[in-house]
C-alpha positions in Angstrom: 127.9 107.6 92.6 127.9 107.8 88.8 131.4 106.3 88.6 130.6 103.1 90.6 130.3 100.0 88.4 126.9 99.1 89.7 125.5 102.4 88.3 126.9 101.9 84.8 124.1 102.3 82.3 121.8 103.9 84.9 123.6 107.1 85.9 125.7 108.7 83.1 129.3 109.7 83.9 128.2 113.3 84.2 125.7 112.3 86.8 122.9 113.9 84.7 120.2 111.6 83.2 118.7 114.4 81.1 120.2 117.7 80.2 118.2 120.9 80.7 115.2 120.8 78.4 112.4 123.3 77.6 109.0 121.7 77.6 105.5 122.9 76.9 102.8 122.5 79.4 99.1 123.3 79.9 97.5 125.7 82.5 97.1 123.7 85.7 99.8 121.2 85.0 101.8 120.1 87.9 105.5 119.1 88.3 104.3 115.5 88.1 102.4 116.2 84.8 105.6 117.7 83.3 107.7 114.8 84.5 105.3 112.4 82.8 105.5 114.3 79.6 109.3 114.3 79.7 109.2 110.6 80.5 107.1 109.9 77.5 109.0 112.2 75.1 112.5 110.9 76.1 111.5 107.3 76.8 112.7 107.4 80.4 111.8 104.7 82.8 109.9 106.0 85.8 108.0 104.4 88.7 105.7 106.2 91.2 103.0 105.5 93.7 100.0 107.5 94.8 97.5 109.6 92.9 95.4 112.8 93.2 98.3 115.1 93.9 100.0 112.7 96.3 102.4 111.1 93.8 105.7 109.9 95.1 108.5 109.2 92.7 110.1 105.9 93.5 112.5 105.6 90.6 113.8 107.3 87.5 116.0 105.6 84.8 116.1 102.5 87.1 117.6 104.5 90.0 115.3 103.9 92.9 114.7 105.2 96.4 117.0 103.4 98.8 119.5 102.3 96.1 121.9 104.9 97.5 121.2 104.0 101.2 118.3 104.2 103.6 118.0 108.0 103.3 118.2 108.1 99.5 115.5 109.0 96.9 114.3 111.5 94.4 113.6 115.2 95.3 112.4 117.9 93.1 113.1 121.6 93.2 111.5 124.5 91.4 113.6 127.6 90.9 116.2 126.2 93.3 113.5 125.7 96.1 112.6 122.3 97.4 108.9 122.3 98.2 107.8 120.2 101.2 104.8 118.7 99.4 104.2 116.3 96.5 105.1 116.9 92.9 101.4 116.4 92.0 100.5 119.5 94.1 102.9 122.0 92.7 101.3 123.8 89.7 104.0 125.0 87.3 104.2 128.5 85.9 105.8 129.9 82.8 109.6 130.2 83.4 109.8 127.7 86.2 113.0 125.6 86.3 112.3 122.1 87.5 115.0 119.8 88.6 114.9 116.2 89.9 117.8 115.4 92.0 118.8 112.1 93.7 119.8 112.4 97.3 121.6 109.9 99.4 121.1 111.8 102.7 117.5 113.2 102.9 118.6 116.2 100.8 121.5 117.3 103.0 123.9 116.3 100.2 121.9 118.7 97.9 122.2 121.6 100.4 118.6 121.0 101.6 118.2 120.3 105.3 114.5 120.9 105.8 114.2 118.4 108.7 117.1 119.9 110.7 120.2 118.2 112.1 118.5 116.6 115.1 116.1 114.5 113.0 118.7 112.1 111.6 120.5 111.9 114.9 117.3 110.6 116.6 116.3 108.3 113.8 119.6 106.4 113.2 
């Protein structure tokens, strides 16, 4: 995806918008809080909807849900685990490794198939 002309300036050649970065956080901060801090520190564009723990990330660095197809969007993982609840509900702990990955296939292309194979077959 990064090498396609339409993604020039949005997705770097490496496919990585921001390299691994250590950040400080407060007790009780969520993955969403950390993302907002990173957004502000590194001047990243981000759009979301929802509140009170139900935040849904629509776009980061001008790469939005559905830009990569109808099953595309942003997914977060913590310590290589993809929680099945919103980023505003996951309270971070010291040592957590948070990654935001863009999927074009409901996470299957990221090795995460939490809905099972039959779901996409019945919702085509």
